[in-house]
C-alpha positions as CSV (number, residue, x, y, z in Angstrom):
1,M,6.0,-29.2,22.2
2,A,8.3,-26.1,22.0
3,V,11.1,-26.0,24.5
4,S,13.5,-23.2,25.4
5,T,16.2,-22.6,28.0
6,L,16.5,-19.8,30.5
7,T,19.9,-18.0,30.2
8,S,21.9,-16.6,33.1
9,K,20.6,-13.1,32.2
10,G,17.0,-14.3,32.5
11,Q,16.4,-14.4,28.8
12,V,14.5,-17.0,26.8
13,T,14.4,-17.5,23.1
14,I,10.9,-18.0,21.8
15,P,11.0,-21.0,19.4
16,K,10.6,-20.1,15.7
17,R,7.4,-22.2,15.4
18,V,5.7,-20.2,18.2
19,R,7.0,-16.8,16.9
20,E,5.5,-17.7,13.5
21,Q,2.2,-18.9,14.9
22,L,1.9,-15.6,16.9
23,R,3.2,-13.6,14.1
24,L,5.8,-12.1,16.4
25,E,8.6,-9.9,15.0
26,T,11.7,-8.2,16.4
27,G,10.6,-5.4,18.7
28,D,7.2,-6.8,19.5
29,R,6.2,-6.5,23.1
30,L,5.0,-9.4,25.3
31,E,3.0,-9.5,28.5
32,F,3.7,-12.3,31.0
33,R,1.0,-13.3,33.4
34,V,1.4,-15.8,36.3
35,E,-1.8,-17.6,36.8
36,E,-3.2,-18.8,40.2
37,D,-2.2,-22.3,39.4
38,G,1.4,-21.3,38.8
39,S,1.3,-21.5,35.0
40,I,2.5,-18.7,32.9
41,R,0.7,-17.1,30.0
42,I,2.4,-14.9,27.4
43,Y,0.3,-12.4,25.5
44,P,1.5,-10.4,22.5
45,I,0.7,-6.7,23.2
46,A,-1.5,-5.1,20.6
47,R,0.3,-3.3,17.8
48,K,0.3,0.4,17.6
49,V,-2.2,2.2,15.3
50,S,0.8,3.7,13.5
51,E,1.8,0.2,12.4
52,V,-1.4,-0.3,10.5
53,F,-1.7,3.3,9.4
54,G,-2.6,3.6,5.8
55,A,-4.9,0.6,5.7
56,F,-7.7,3.1,5.0
57,A,-5.6,5.4,2.8
58,E,-7.9,5.2,-0.3
59,K,-10.9,7.5,-0.1
60,A,-14.0,5.7,0.8
61,K,-17.3,6.5,-1.0
62,R,-19.1,5.7,2.3
63,P,-18.1,5.1,5.9
64,Y,-16.5,1.7,6.7
65,S,-18.5,-0.7,8.9
66,A,-16.8,-2.2,11.9
67,R,-16.6,-5.5,10.1
68,E,-14.9,-3.8,7.1
69,M,-12.5,-2.0,9.3
70,K,-11.5,-5.2,11.1
71,K,-11.0,-6.9,7.7
72,K,-8.8,-4.0,6.4
73,V,-6.7,-4.1,9.5
74,S,-6.3,-7.9,9.3
75,E,-5.3,-7.6,5.6
76,S,-2.8,-4.9,6.4
77,M,-1.2,-7.0,9.3
78,R,-1.1,-10.1,7.1
79,R,0.7,-8.2,4.3
80,R,3.2,-6.9,6.9
81,N,4.0,-10.4,8.0
82,E,4.5,-11.8,4.5
């Protein structure tokens, strides 16, 4: 279990293990949702297109399928996080 402490300014440090698992980096935005049962869920907000821009830079001989596009974006994000 990952535990953190709330500061007097209302700030919480996300434990390193959780940041790594979610591939969070400085400047990433998070959404907080309070569920009906009182639990809190934190969601990373999708990255901007500009952050993966260039993943399709090489000229394609044919249009990319949705599956190929998803793979290209995933590879680009993975390289960014290495």
